[in-house]
MILUM-939610 format. One line per 5 residues: number of its first residue (from 0); their letters; for each residue x, y, z of N, C-alpha, C, CB. Coordinates in Angstrom, 2 decimals. Last residue first. Glycine has a CB too. Layout:
// MILUM-939610
NUM) A) X,Y,Z,X,Y,Z,X,Y,Z,X,Y,Z | ... $
// end
This chain:
// MILUM-939610
192) PRLDD) -1.84,24.33,34.04,-1.50,26.22,33.76,-0.95,26.52,35.04,-3.06,27.47,33.45 | 0.20,21.61,33.93,-1.17,22.23,34.28,-0.65,23.68,33.92,-1.80,21.98,36.01 | 1.54,18.67,33.05,1.43,19.68,32.47,-0.07,20.53,33.51,1.29,19.21,30.76 | 1.37,15.67,33.93,2.43,16.27,33.53,2.54,17.58,33.45,2.69,15.89,32.59 | -1.06,14.16,33.85,-0.93,14.59,35.08,0.57,15.44,35.15,-1.06,13.30,36.06 $
187) ELIRR) -1.53,12.99,31.53,-0.50,12.29,32.31,-0.27,12.89,33.48,0.72,12.18,31.67 | -2.99,15.03,29.94,-3.95,13.58,30.50,-2.83,12.54,31.67,-4.45,12.29,28.66 | -0.97,16.45,29.45,-2.31,17.24,30.72,-3.00,15.69,30.90,-3.92,18.89,29.82 | -0.02,15.11,27.47,0.65,15.40,28.90,-0.34,16.20,29.68,2.12,16.26,28.82 | -1.42,14.96,25.42,-1.45,13.60,26.73,-0.40,14.19,28.01,-0.57,11.70,25.96 $
182) AVDAM) -1.79,17.52,25.34,-3.16,16.69,25.77,-2.56,15.37,26.42,-4.26,16.27,24.32 | 0.51,18.02,23.48,0.21,18.59,25.06,-1.05,18.25,25.69,0.20,20.15,25.15 | -0.04,16.17,21.60,1.35,15.96,22.51,1.11,16.54,24.03,2.75,16.89,21.76 | -2.08,17.28,20.33,-2.43,16.03,20.87,-1.16,15.96,21.66,-2.77,14.80,19.81 | -0.86,20.06,19.36,-1.60,20.03,20.42,-1.93,18.38,20.79,-2.86,20.95,20.11 $
177) TARGS) 2.74,19.36,18.79,1.57,18.99,18.79,0.31,19.05,19.74,1.79,18.10,18.60 | 5.39,21.48,19.95,4.58,20.19,19.89,3.22,20.15,19.42,4.50,19.65,21.12 | 6.44,23.78,20.75,7.23,22.92,19.54,6.81,21.69,19.45,8.72,22.76,19.68 | 6.04,25.22,22.82,6.78,23.91,22.95,7.50,23.08,21.53,5.68,22.95,23.61 | 4.23,26.97,22.00,5.71,27.35,22.76,6.82,25.88,22.82,5.29,27.91,24.66 $
172) MAAKQ) 2.53,25.45,20.71,3.02,26.64,19.95,4.51,26.47,20.90,1.92,28.33,20.08 | 1.36,24.05,22.90,1.81,23.60,21.28,2.45,24.18,21.00,1.11,23.56,20.19 | 0.59,26.03,24.35,1.69,25.33,24.95,2.15,24.71,23.69,1.34,24.29,26.19 | -1.76,27.20,22.76,-0.11,28.24,23.27,0.90,27.09,23.79,-0.37,29.65,25.02 | -3.50,25.10,23.21,-2.86,25.85,21.65,-1.63,26.30,22.19,-3.80,27.34,20.83 $
167) IFRFA) -4.07,24.67,26.12,-3.49,23.54,24.81,-2.57,24.32,23.53,-5.09,22.76,23.90 | -4.72,27.35,26.02,-3.68,27.01,26.61,-3.31,25.85,25.98,-3.80,26.93,27.91 | -6.89,27.23,24.42,-6.32,28.25,24.05,-5.01,28.04,24.68,-7.03,29.43,24.35 | -8.82,25.27,25.75,-8.57,25.06,24.34,-6.92,26.05,23.74,-10.22,25.66,23.50 | -9.36,26.63,28.16,-8.64,25.15,28.20,-7.98,25.49,26.75,-9.84,23.50,28.30 $
162) EAEKL) -10.79,28.74,27.32,-9.71,28.80,27.73,-8.68,28.04,27.70,-9.84,28.96,28.50 | -13.22,27.58,26.32,-12.01,28.27,25.62,-10.82,28.68,25.80,-12.21,29.05,25.30 | -14.00,26.42,28.78,-13.38,25.58,27.83,-12.97,26.45,26.86,-14.22,24.51,27.30 | -12.31,27.62,31.40,-13.66,27.78,30.93,-13.06,26.99,29.39,-14.39,29.68,30.93 | -11.04,26.08,34.29,-10.87,27.00,32.99,-12.09,27.13,32.43,-9.91,26.47,31.89 $
157) GVEDT) -10.23,24.84,36.83,-11.62,25.80,36.39,-11.30,26.65,35.31,-12.20,26.84,37.58 | -9.20,22.42,37.07,-8.17,24.07,36.94,-9.53,25.35,37.25,-7.25,24.39,34.61 | -10.50,20.06,36.74,-9.52,20.25,37.92,-9.12,21.73,38.32,-8.21,19.52,37.58 | -12.60,20.94,34.89,-13.15,20.24,35.76,-12.02,20.45,37.44,-13.29,18.61,34.95 | -10.95,21.87,32.46,-12.09,22.80,32.95,-12.57,21.92,34.68,-13.67,22.80,31.45 $
152) LIGKA) -8.93,19.84,32.42,-8.41,21.40,32.77,-9.60,22.04,33.02,-7.58,22.26,31.55 | -10.78,18.06,31.64,-9.40,18.03,33.17,-9.45,19.22,33.49,-7.53,17.67,32.92 | -11.24,18.75,29.29,-12.26,18.34,30.23,-11.39,18.39,31.66,-12.95,16.74,29.82 | -8.96,19.21,27.68,-10.11,20.24,28.08,-10.82,19.54,29.31,-11.28,20.55,26.75 | -8.55,16.03,27.52,-7.78,17.37,28.32,-8.48,18.64,28.62,-6.60,17.90,27.47 $
147) RDILK) -10.65,15.37,26.06,-10.34,14.89,27.25,-9.50,15.87,28.08,-9.70,13.65,27.07 | -10.23,16.83,23.55,-11.28,17.07,24.26,-11.21,16.73,25.87,-12.28,16.37,23.60 | -7.46,15.72,22.77,-7.71,17.19,23.18,-8.97,17.71,23.82,-7.59,17.96,22.07 | -8.04,13.22,22.56,-6.95,13.50,23.13,-7.18,14.90,23.75,-5.85,13.37,22.19 | -10.16,13.44,20.11,-10.33,12.77,21.29,-9.46,13.06,22.83,-10.10,11.47,20.82 $
142) RAELR) -8.29,14.69,18.46,-9.31,15.48,18.58,-10.23,14.52,20.09,-10.14,15.62,16.85 | -6.53,12.39,18.04,-5.77,14.11,18.46,-7.21,14.87,19.15,-5.07,15.35,16.55 | -8.25,10.58,17.02,-7.75,10.38,17.76,-7.07,11.57,18.40,-7.24,9.53,17.41 | -9.24,12.09,14.70,-9.94,11.73,15.32,-9.32,11.57,16.88,-10.40,10.77,14.62 | -6.47,12.15,13.22,-7.09,13.46,13.63,-7.96,13.28,14.54,-7.70,14.19,12.65 $
137) DALTV) -5.91,9.30,12.87,-5.07,10.43,13.71,-5.72,11.36,14.29,-4.18,11.17,12.99 | -8.06,9.00,11.00,-7.83,7.85,12.38,-7.13,9.01,13.38,-6.47,6.13,12.00 | -7.49,10.84,8.92,-8.48,10.67,9.24,-8.17,9.85,11.00,-9.18,9.94,7.97 | -4.44,9.21,8.04,-5.11,10.70,8.21,-6.35,10.91,9.43,-5.86,11.07,6.67 | -5.73,6.62,7.65,-4.90,6.89,8.43,-4.90,8.13,8.94,-3.94,6.62,7.99 $
132) AQDTL) -7.23,7.06,5.05,-7.45,6.89,6.60,-7.04,6.92,7.48,-7.67,6.30,6.97 | -5.25,8.41,3.50,-6.37,9.35,3.94,-7.21,8.79,5.08,-7.32,9.66,2.74 | -3.97,6.28,3.40,-3.09,7.50,3.84,-4.30,7.88,4.35,-2.21,8.55,2.76 | -6.00,4.32,1.69,-5.30,4.27,3.42,-4.81,5.43,4.17,-3.98,3.43,3.52 | -6.22,6.14,-0.33,-7.36,5.63,0.48,-6.85,5.55,2.02,-7.86,4.12,-0.09 $
127) ARMER) -3.74,5.64,-1.64,-4.18,6.98,-1.32,-5.46,6.94,-0.30,-4.53,7.74,-2.70 | -3.80,3.28,-2.32,-2.80,3.68,-0.83,-2.89,5.29,-0.69,-0.80,3.19,-1.03 | -5.55,2.79,-3.89,-5.70,2.51,-2.92,-4.72,2.74,-1.69,-6.00,1.57,-3.18 | -4.67,4.66,-5.83,-5.85,5.04,-5.33,-6.26,4.51,-3.94,-6.77,4.70,-6.27 | -2.36,2.74,-6.55,-2.11,4.44,-6.23,-3.27,4.98,-5.20,-2.27,5.47,-7.84 $
122) HRVRA) -3.63,0.60,-7.53,-2.65,0.41,-6.26,-2.35,1.90,-5.69,-1.09,-0.42,-6.73 | -4.82,1.76,-9.92,-5.67,1.40,-8.77,-5.01,1.05,-7.35,-6.44,0.24,-9.19 | -2.83,2.40,-11.30,-3.45,3.22,-11.16,-4.31,3.12,-9.70,-4.06,3.29,-12.33 | -1.63,-0.13,-11.20,-0.60,0.79,-11.03,-1.36,2.08,-10.20,0.09,1.18,-12.57 | -3.43,-1.72,-13.06,-2.75,-2.30,-11.83,-2.44,-0.90,-11.06,-1.27,-3.29,-12.21 $
117) VEVAP) -3.93,-0.37,-15.60,-4.96,-0.14,-14.55,-4.51,-0.71,-13.20,-6.31,-0.79,-14.97 | -0.94,-0.88,-16.43,-1.53,0.94,-15.96,-2.46,0.85,-15.07,-2.33,1.97,-17.21 | -1.25,-3.38,-17.09,-0.20,-3.16,-16.07,-0.61,-1.47,-15.28,1.52,-3.23,-17.00 | -3.16,-3.35,-19.18,-3.20,-4.03,-17.34,-2.53,-3.44,-16.55,-2.63,-5.47,-16.98 | -2.40,-1.46,-20.99,-3.05,-1.33,-20.09,-3.61,-1.91,-19.44,-3.46,-0.88,-20.18 $
112) VLDSR) 0.35,-3.57,-21.62,0.56,-2.04,-21.26,-0.81,-1.79,-20.11,0.45,-0.88,-22.93 | -0.90,-5.96,-22.73,-0.18,-5.77,-21.19,-0.22,-4.71,-20.78,1.15,-6.03,-20.98 | -2.65,-5.71,-24.71,-3.72,-5.88,-23.67,-2.41,-5.66,-22.36,-4.78,-7.70,-23.78 | -0.71,-5.78,-27.10,-1.67,-4.64,-26.70,-2.23,-4.35,-25.40,-2.72,-4.75,-27.39 | -0.27,-8.67,-27.14,0.86,-7.46,-26.68,0.00,-6.32,-26.32,2.00,-6.92,-27.98 $
107) QFPKV) -2.72,-10.71,-25.85,-2.39,-9.54,-26.79,-1.59,-8.71,-26.40,-3.35,-8.80,-27.15 | -2.57,-13.92,-24.28,-2.68,-12.12,-24.48,-2.09,-11.70,-25.78,-1.75,-11.16,-23.24 | -3.54,-17.08,-24.07,-2.83,-16.07,-24.69,-3.24,-14.70,-24.86,-2.60,-16.46,-25.77 | -4.00,-15.84,-20.99,-3.15,-16.35,-22.05,-4.26,-16.99,-23.39,-2.07,-17.65,-21.28 | -5.49,-12.85,-19.34,-5.58,-14.24,-19.78,-4.64,-14.60,-21.04,-7.07,-14.53,-20.15 $
102) LYALA) -4.97,-10.62,-16.62,-4.62,-10.74,-18.06,-4.90,-12.72,-18.32,-2.62,-10.02,-18.33 | -6.14,-8.28,-14.10,-5.89,-9.85,-14.77,-5.67,-9.98,-16.02,-6.94,-10.77,-14.65 | -5.22,-6.13,-11.46,-5.89,-6.65,-12.82,-5.26,-7.83,-13.20,-5.80,-5.65,-14.05 | -4.41,-6.67,-8.93,-5.56,-5.27,-9.38,-5.76,-5.44,-10.88,-4.83,-3.43,-9.09 | -4.73,-9.12,-6.21,-4.35,-8.65,-7.58,-5.04,-7.61,-7.60,-4.58,-9.50,-8.77 $
97) GAEIA) -5.35,-9.68,-3.67,-4.58,-8.65,-3.70,-4.35,-8.16,-5.28,-3.32,-9.03,-2.95 | -6.90,-12.07,-3.16,-5.24,-11.95,-2.87,-4.80,-11.21,-2.89,-4.41,-12.37,-3.38 | -9.43,-10.87,-4.19,-9.38,-11.46,-2.88,-8.00,-11.57,-2.61,-10.09,-12.78,-2.74 | -8.62,-11.51,-6.96,-8.94,-10.06,-6.44,-8.47,-10.33,-5.11,-10.57,-9.49,-6.51 | -8.12,-14.21,-6.87,-7.11,-13.12,-7.39,-7.67,-12.03,-6.87,-6.90,-12.95,-8.97 $
92) RDILD) -10.80,-15.21,-6.46,-9.44,-15.75,-5.60,-8.33,-14.71,-5.84,-8.83,-17.36,-6.15 | -12.02,-14.36,-8.94,-12.22,-13.67,-7.41,-11.24,-13.94,-6.75,-13.37,-14.09,-6.55 | -10.64,-15.86,-11.09,-10.48,-14.40,-10.55,-11.16,-13.75,-9.70,-10.55,-13.63,-11.35 | -11.14,-18.28,-10.25,-9.91,-18.51,-10.06,-9.70,-16.38,-9.94,-9.06,-19.72,-11.56 | -14.17,-18.25,-10.64,-13.75,-18.63,-9.14,-12.29,-18.13,-9.11,-13.86,-20.39,-8.75 $
87) RQSFA) -14.25,-17.88,-13.44,-14.75,-17.07,-12.16,-14.36,-17.09,-10.97,-15.81,-17.24,-11.91 | -11.49,-18.92,-15.19,-12.72,-19.18,-14.44,-13.16,-18.51,-13.52,-12.75,-20.17,-13.96 | -9.71,-18.72,-16.93,-10.36,-17.76,-16.80,-11.46,-17.99,-16.21,-10.49,-17.22,-17.76 | -6.03,-19.81,-17.51,-7.43,-20.22,-16.77,-8.47,-18.54,-17.02,-7.01,-20.69,-14.59 | -3.89,-18.86,-17.98,-4.22,-19.14,-19.31,-6.11,-19.79,-18.53,-2.76,-20.55,-20.30 $
82) TLIVV) -2.76,-15.59,-16.64,-3.17,-16.95,-16.67,-3.71,-17.70,-17.50,-3.75,-17.12,-15.99 | -1.61,-13.30,-14.53,-1.61,-13.74,-15.73,-1.93,-15.40,-15.52,-0.21,-13.32,-16.44 | -2.29,-10.30,-12.46,-2.56,-12.11,-12.27,-2.61,-12.23,-13.81,-4.33,-12.83,-11.30 | -0.85,-7.92,-10.91,-1.07,-8.28,-12.16,-1.01,-10.04,-12.44,0.01,-7.46,-12.95 | -0.14,-5.98,-8.21,0.08,-6.90,-8.67,-0.88,-7.37,-10.03,0.11,-7.60,-7.61 $
77) AADHS) 2.12,-3.04,-7.02,0.98,-3.70,-7.66,0.79,-5.09,-8.48,0.64,-2.84,-8.44 | 3.40,-2.62,-4.07,3.45,-3.23,-5.15,2.52,-3.63,-6.04,3.92,-3.96,-4.94 | 4.93,-2.99,-1.13,3.87,-1.98,-1.72,3.92,-2.03,-2.95,3.99,-0.60,-1.38 | 4.38,-5.89,1.04,5.09,-5.17,0.04,4.41,-3.90,-0.56,5.37,-6.09,-1.01 | 2.72,-7.86,2.25,4.01,-6.87,2.95,5.20,-6.06,2.40,4.75,-7.64,3.72 $
72) AAIRR) 0.13,-8.25,1.44,0.27,-7.90,2.90,1.61,-7.55,3.08,-0.12,-9.04,3.88 | 0.82,-8.52,-1.57,-0.12,-7.58,-1.16,-0.10,-7.36,0.36,-1.44,-8.00,-1.62 | 2.52,-10.90,-1.14,3.39,-9.64,-1.41,2.33,-8.25,-1.64,4.42,-9.97,-2.92 | 0.80,-12.63,-0.48,2.16,-12.69,0.40,2.79,-11.06,-0.26,3.40,-14.44,-0.06 | -0.96,-12.98,-2.39,-1.03,-12.91,-1.37,-0.25,-12.25,-0.04,-1.15,-13.76,-1.44 $
67) ATEIG) 0.68,-13.64,-4.48,-0.18,-12.12,-4.84,-0.55,-11.89,-3.19,-1.97,-12.29,-6.16 | 1.53,-16.29,-4.01,2.31,-15.34,-3.89,1.64,-13.81,-3.78,3.17,-15.54,-4.96 | -1.34,-17.61,-4.16,-0.81,-17.58,-2.66,0.58,-16.46,-2.46,-0.29,-19.33,-2.24 | -1.90,-17.12,-6.44,-2.37,-16.69,-6.07,-1.62,-16.27,-4.40,-3.37,-17.28,-6.47 | 0.63,-18.18,-7.97,0.27,-17.21,-8.00,-0.31,-16.47,-7.23,-0.05,-17.24,-8.61 $
62) DLGPM) 1.65,-21.04,-5.90,1.23,-20.47,-6.87,0.73,-19.09,-7.27,0.62,-21.08,-7.02 | 5.05,-21.70,-5.34,4.21,-21.25,-4.66,3.31,-20.89,-6.06,4.73,-20.15,-3.58 | 6.77,-23.91,-6.45,6.93,-23.26,-5.35,5.89,-22.64,-4.69,7.74,-22.49,-5.53 | 5.79,-23.48,-9.73,6.19,-24.25,-8.65,6.64,-23.25,-7.96,7.12,-25.36,-8.85 | 2.48,-21.70,-11.04,3.95,-22.25,-10.91,3.90,-23.20,-9.49,5.19,-20.83,-10.77 $
57) KIDLI) -0.52,-20.52,-12.01,0.00,-21.77,-11.99,1.94,-21.68,-12.17,-0.87,-22.61,-13.33 | -0.57,-17.75,-12.56,-1.19,-18.50,-11.33,-0.77,-19.92,-10.97,-2.63,-18.60,-11.54 | 1.97,-15.56,-12.83,1.38,-16.62,-13.28,0.46,-17.03,-11.95,2.48,-17.71,-13.83 | 2.29,-11.62,-12.16,2.28,-13.37,-11.67,1.46,-14.35,-12.14,1.97,-13.61,-10.31 | 4.20,-8.73,-11.73,2.98,-9.88,-13.15,3.56,-11.13,-12.30,3.57,-9.98,-15.69 $
52) VVDPQ) 4.11,-6.38,-9.99,4.64,-7.82,-10.06,3.55,-8.40,-11.21,4.58,-8.73,-8.37 | 5.32,-3.17,-9.86,4.49,-3.73,-10.21,5.01,-5.26,-10.42,3.97,-3.02,-11.21 | 7.33,-1.96,-8.50,6.27,-0.92,-8.75,5.01,-2.03,-9.08,6.71,0.28,-10.17 | 9.79,-3.20,-6.99,9.13,-3.12,-7.72,7.86,-2.34,-7.70,9.11,-4.04,-7.90 | 12.37,-4.16,-4.56,11.14,-3.31,-4.25,10.20,-2.85,-5.46,11.63,-2.04,-3.55 $
47) HEAVL) 13.97,-5.98,-4.84,14.02,-4.72,-5.53,13.12,-3.88,-5.56,14.22,-4.81,-6.60 | 13.57,-7.75,-2.55,15.07,-7.49,-3.26,14.83,-6.23,-3.89,15.62,-8.67,-4.46 | 11.14,-8.33,-2.55,11.91,-8.05,-1.19,13.20,-7.21,-1.53,12.38,-9.53,-0.41 | 10.92,-9.49,-5.01,10.18,-8.46,-4.86,10.65,-7.43,-3.48,8.78,-9.06,-4.79 | 12.53,-11.85,-5.13,12.91,-10.83,-6.04,11.89,-9.38,-5.32,12.48,-11.41,-7.87 $
42) EIAHD) 11.00,-13.30,-2.80,12.49,-12.79,-2.60,12.71,-11.70,-3.56,13.63,-13.95,-2.86 | 8.57,-13.82,-4.53,8.63,-12.96,-3.39,9.97,-12.32,-3.02,8.18,-13.68,-2.29 | 9.88,-15.34,-6.44,9.21,-13.77,-7.09,9.13,-13.48,-5.49,7.31,-13.69,-8.28 | 10.35,-17.57,-4.92,11.52,-16.41,-6.02,10.70,-15.34,-5.91,11.87,-16.78,-7.98 | 7.95,-18.93,-5.33,8.81,-18.50,-3.96,9.57,-17.66,-3.98,9.57,-19.33,-3.42 $
37) GRATD) 7.13,-18.92,-8.01,6.11,-17.91,-7.09,7.24,-17.70,-5.90,4.32,-18.76,-6.42 | 8.97,-19.40,-10.77,8.86,-20.12,-9.32,8.17,-18.51,-8.28,10.99,-20.88,-8.67 | 10.57,-18.31,-12.59,9.41,-19.33,-12.81,9.19,-19.76,-11.23,9.86,-20.78,-13.97 | 11.36,-15.07,-12.58,11.45,-16.35,-12.27,10.78,-17.30,-12.92,11.22,-16.48,-11.20 | 13.08,-11.63,-13.08,12.16,-12.55,-13.61,12.33,-14.11,-13.32,12.17,-12.32,-15.00 $
32) GVVDY) 13.85,-8.31,-12.38,13.60,-9.34,-12.56,12.72,-10.35,-12.53,14.06,-9.47,-12.30 | 13.24,-5.66,-13.63,14.35,-5.84,-12.20,14.80,-7.15,-12.19,13.65,-5.61,-10.59 | 12.33,-4.45,-16.36,12.29,-5.56,-15.37,13.37,-5.76,-14.67,12.01,-6.71,-15.89 | 11.09,-1.08,-16.48,12.60,-1.60,-16.02,12.22,-2.98,-15.35,13.50,-0.45,-14.79 | 9.13,0.18,-19.34,9.53,-0.20,-18.34,11.06,-1.12,-17.57,8.56,-0.64,-18.32 $
27) GEEIL) 9.35,0.57,-22.23,9.83,1.70,-21.17,9.95,1.22,-19.52,8.65,2.97,-21.25 | 8.41,-1.07,-23.87,7.30,-0.16,-23.85,8.02,0.67,-22.49,5.57,-0.99,-23.66 | 10.37,-3.02,-24.04,10.04,-2.17,-25.36,9.23,-0.94,-24.85,9.08,-3.07,-26.54 | 10.09,-3.99,-21.98,11.56,-3.04,-21.84,11.08,-2.66,-22.97,13.30,-3.63,-21.74 | 7.91,-5.48,-22.12,7.73,-4.17,-21.19,8.69,-3.31,-21.54,7.82,-4.37,-19.66 $
22) TEKLD) 8.77,-7.11,-24.30,7.65,-6.34,-24.02,7.74,-5.06,-23.76,7.06,-6.78,-23.12 | 10.47,-8.86,-22.93,10.73,-7.72,-23.81,9.98,-7.02,-24.77,11.56,-7.98,-24.40 | 9.05,-9.88,-20.91,10.02,-9.16,-20.34,10.29,-8.17,-21.60,11.26,-10.08,-19.79 | 7.17,-11.41,-21.78,6.90,-10.73,-21.07,7.88,-9.45,-20.87,6.66,-11.47,-20.19 | 8.84,-13.24,-23.22,7.61,-12.17,-24.08,7.89,-10.79,-23.16,5.50,-12.82,-23.91 $
17) LRIIA) 9.80,-14.28,-21.45,10.91,-13.50,-22.33,9.99,-12.67,-23.08,11.94,-14.45,-23.38 | 7.67,-15.60,-20.05,8.44,-14.90,-19.53,9.31,-13.85,-20.50,9.11,-15.77,-18.84 | 6.85,-17.35,-22.28,5.95,-16.38,-22.36,6.86,-15.34,-21.03,4.15,-17.05,-22.07 | 9.02,-19.21,-22.44,9.02,-18.03,-23.73,7.81,-17.34,-23.37,8.90,-18.64,-25.49 | 9.08,-20.28,-20.19,10.29,-19.50,-20.13,9.92,-18.15,-21.41,11.80,-20.67,-20.53 $
12) EDEAI) 6.82,-20.69,-17.75,7.15,-20.88,-19.08,8.01,-19.72,-19.69,5.90,-21.06,-19.82 | 6.12,-19.67,-15.12,7.22,-20.67,-15.43,7.19,-21.10,-16.25,7.45,-21.54,-14.88 | 6.69,-16.14,-14.18,5.92,-17.01,-15.32,6.61,-18.17,-15.47,5.81,-16.36,-16.75 | 7.12,-13.30,-12.94,6.68,-14.56,-12.26,6.13,-15.32,-13.47,5.54,-14.34,-11.00 | 8.74,-10.29,-12.94,7.71,-10.99,-13.64,8.04,-12.46,-12.84,7.89,-10.93,-15.48 $
7) VVKVR) 8.69,-6.95,-11.73,9.25,-8.68,-11.33,8.33,-9.23,-12.37,8.88,-9.48,-9.44 | 9.58,-3.63,-12.69,8.44,-4.87,-12.80,9.29,-5.73,-12.47,7.62,-5.27,-14.23 | 9.26,0.10,-12.20,10.09,-1.28,-12.36,9.16,-2.34,-11.88,11.54,-1.34,-11.45 | 9.39,2.72,-14.01,8.66,1.81,-13.47,8.93,0.33,-13.67,7.52,2.09,-13.82 | 11.74,5.31,-14.18,10.86,4.23,-15.06,10.38,3.31,-13.72,11.93,3.19,-16.45 $
2) DAM) 13.07,7.34,-12.73,11.80,7.33,-12.70,10.55,6.05,-13.70,11.74,8.77,-13.08 | 15.61,6.83,-13.36,14.95,6.64,-11.91,13.64,6.48,-11.80,15.16,7.68,-11.06 | 15.83,7.82,-16.03,15.68,6.39,-15.89,15.40,6.04,-14.46,16.91,5.67,-16.38 $
// end
């Protein structure tokens, strides 16, 4: 039960909203909230932290595109846009706002689950890329700190580059710190051999 995919639905037409909810529940999803308003959808997302949010474009409160933009900016959820309009500019605006899948009404029940799953996979891929970018940026920053610290140890203390690296490495191990933390201490003039 805990591993079921949580979904929030925002659709202003009650019959379509009910059909979405019933279909998703039948397919094993956990519909944790539904509403007819975009602004209320943002509140439901904040409250329930769903995996997927299905948004109609035309809704009172906030339209689906602005709702998608706000959800993508502040919540970790895949967004599926549902609309009766298939104009290219709306599709482009939805994608720009953070939508990862797009369904045109009237949709086939058989199209709903694939759209939700495509959005989930794209969301996971984007999150993995973001995490990787952060990791790479952290590694690059650590490398720069260590190189600067080695430079200080070679210039001020007279160590060879390999000796400076070993000093940083040993200080990190003995102090149970990262090499970047040791490098920061060296740069702050707080640590010397």
